[in-house]
C-alpha positions in Angstrom: -5.7 -38.5 -7.9 -2.6 -37.5 -9.9 -2.0 -33.8 -9.7 0.2 -31.6 -12.0 1.1 -29.3 -9.0 3.8 -31.6 -7.9 5.4 -32.4 -11.3 7.7 -30.1 -13.2 5.7 -27.9 -15.6 6.7 -25.7 -18.6 6.3 -22.6 -16.5 7.8 -22.6 -13.0 9.6 -20.4 -10.4 12.5 -21.9 -8.3 14.5 -20.9 -5.3 18.0 -22.4 -5.7 19.3 -20.9 -2.4 18.1 -23.7 -0.2 17.2 -21.2 2.5 13.5 -22.2 2.7 12.2 -25.6 3.7 10.4 -27.0 0.7 6.7 -26.7 1.5 5.8 -27.2 -2.2 6.4 -31.0 -2.4 4.4 -34.0 -1.5 7.5 -35.9 -0.1 7.0 -36.1 3.7 9.9 -36.6 6.2 7.8 -36.8 9.4 4.4 -35.7 10.7 1.8 -34.0 8.4 3.0 -30.8 6.8 6.7 -31.5 7.7 8.2 -31.7 4.3 11.5 -32.8 2.9 14.1 -30.0 2.5 15.0 -29.6 -1.2 15.1 -27.0 -3.9 11.8 -25.3 -3.9 9.8 -25.1 -7.1 6.5 -23.3 -7.6 4.8 -25.0 -10.5 2.1 -23.3 -12.7 0.1 -26.3 -13.9 -2.4 -24.2 -15.8 -0.7 -22.0 -18.4 -0.3 -18.5 -17.1 -0.5 -15.3 -19.0 3.0 -13.7 -19.0 3.5 -10.1 -20.0 7.1 -9.0 -20.7 8.1 -5.4 -20.4 11.5 -4.2 -21.7 12.6 -0.6 -22.2 15.7 1.5 -23.0 16.4 4.9 -21.4 17.4 7.8 -23.6 18.3 11.4 -22.6 17.0 14.2 -24.6 18.9 17.3 -25.9 16.5 20.2 -26.2 17.9 22.9 -28.5 16.4 26.4 -28.7 14.5 27.1 -31.9 14.6 23.5 -33.1 11.8 21.3 -34.4 13.4 18.0 -33.3 15.4 16.8 -30.3 18.4 14.5 -30.3 18.5 11.4 -28.2 21.5 9.9 -26.4 21.5 6.4 -25.0 21.5 6.3 -21.3 20.8 2.7 -20.2 18.8 -0.4 -20.8 16.3 -1.2 -18.0 16.0 -4.6 -16.5 13.1 -6.7 -17.8 9.9 -6.9 -15.8 7.5 -9.8 -16.0 3.8 -9.7 -15.0 2.3 -13.1 -14.4 -1.4 -13.9 -14.1 -1.7 -17.6 -13.2 -4.9 -19.6 -12.7 -4.6 -22.0 -9.8 -7.5 -24.4 -9.9 -8.2 -26.6 -6.9 -9.8 -30.1 -7.4 -8.8 -31.8 -4.2 -7.6 -31.2 -0.6 -4.0 -32.0 -1.8 -4.2 -29.2 -4.4 -5.8 -26.8 -2.0 -2.9 -27.4 0.4 -0.4 -26.7 -2.5 -2.1 -23.4 -3.4 -2.1 -22.2 0.2 1.5 -23.2 0.6 2.4 -21.5 -2.7 0.9 -18.2 -1.5 2.8 -18.5 1.8 6.0 -19.3 -0.1 5.7 -16.3 -2.5 5.2 -13.9 0.4 8.2 -15.4 2.2 10.5 -14.8 -0.8 9.6 -11.0 -0.4 10.9 -10.8 3.1 14.4 -10.4 4.6 15.7 -12.7 7.3 14.8 -11.4 10.8 16.2 -11.4 14.3 14.9 -14.9 15.1 16.3 -16.4 11.9 19.7 -18.0 11.4 21.0 -15.1 9.2 19.3 -11.9 10.4 19.5 -9.1 7.9 19.9 -11.3 4.8 17.8 -10.0 1.9 15.2 -12.0 0.0 16.6 -14.8 -2.3 17.2 -14.4 -6.0 14.8 -16.8 -7.7 14.9 -18.4 -11.1 12.1 -18.1 -13.6 11.6 -20.6 -16.5 8.9 -20.4 -19.2 8.2 -22.6 -22.2 12.0 -22.8 -22.9 11.9 -19.2 -24.1 13.1 -17.9 -20.7 15.6 -20.1 -18.9 17.0 -19.6 -15.4 16.1 -15.9 -15.3 17.3 -14.4 -12.0 14.5 -12.3 -10.5 12.8 -11.1 -7.4 9.1 -10.8 -6.6 8.0 -7.2 -6.5 4.3 -7.7 -5.7 1.8 -10.5 -5.3 -2.0 -10.5 -5.4 -4.3 -13.3 -4.3 -8.0 -12.6 -4.1 -10.4 -14.6 -2.0 -13.6 -14.1 -4.1 -17.1 -14.3 -2.6 -18.9 -16.0 -5.5 -17.1 -19.3 -5.6 -16.9 -22.5 -3.5 -14.2 -23.2 -1.0 -12.5 -26.4 0.2 -11.7 -26.8 3.9 -8.3 -28.4 4.7 -6.3 -29.1 7.8 -2.9 -27.5 8.3 -0.4 -27.3 11.1 -1.8 -23.9 12.1 -5.4 -25.0 12.1 -8.2 -25.5 9.5 -8.4 -23.1 6.6 -10.6 -22.7 3.5 -9.1 -22.3 0.0 -11.1 -21.2 -3.1 -11.6 -23.7 -5.8 -10.8 -21.0 -8.4 -7.7 -18.9 -7.7 -5.7 -16.3 -9.7 -2.2 -15.5 -8.6 -1.0 -12.2 -10.0 2.6 -11.2 -9.4 5.3 -9.0 -10.8 8.9 -10.2 -11.2 11.9 -7.9 -11.8 15.0 -9.4 -13.4 18.3 -8.7 -11.6 22.0 -9.6 -12.3 25.1 -9.3 -10.2 27.8 -6.9 -11.5 30.4 -9.8 -11.6 28.1 -12.0 -13.7 27.4 -9.2 -16.2 31.1 -8.3 -16.5 32.2 -11.9 -17.1 29.4 -13.4 -19.1 27.4 -10.8 -21.1 28.0 -9.6 -24.6 25.5 -8.4 -27.2 27.0 -10.8 -29.8 26.5 -13.8 -27.5 23.1 -12.6 -26.7 22.1 -12.4 -30.4 23.4 -15.9 -31.1 21.7 -17.4 -28.0 25.0 -18.6 -26.4 24.0 -17.1 -23.0 20.3 -17.9 -23.0 20.8 -20.6 -20.4 22.6 -18.1 -18.2 19.4 -16.1 -17.7 20.0 -13.1 -20.1 16.9 -11.8 -21.8 
């Protein structure tokens, strides 16, 4: 059965670093669950709800015996995105994808450890894309929620670590925080280019 989990969707999250083996593909390079190494893409095949939060910070000047306070611009806060994504399972293949997706998301929130190749390296900077409105947004995963509900059916599948059961109805809830390097901001950003859309493909929102 054809599945949209393994094809590029209008909303997806990528890891361009190449630091993780791609467990979110159906291209095998060996025994079961040994996947080809490639750019990792987490597809959201069922349109998620995306809430975008942007804010500016202003300082307040409080004057004695005044009815109003003056505001002075302090800074613009990086954008936060809250994503609520349904992940519906209709086959063992899709159940494996959902399970691997949950593992992958949690992996992107962890630094490299003593037994890894580059111990101490922080989590990767991901890229978020949504409906062409947001393109190549550099971001990190701040939190992730995946509930195993009690009132739905489960599908049992075989993995390298043993048999597991995955719900047929899942909801991935995560928060992403946008982040930019100082060098990138210094060399690429201007409000004029932002207004005209010239730097939209560079991830500025």
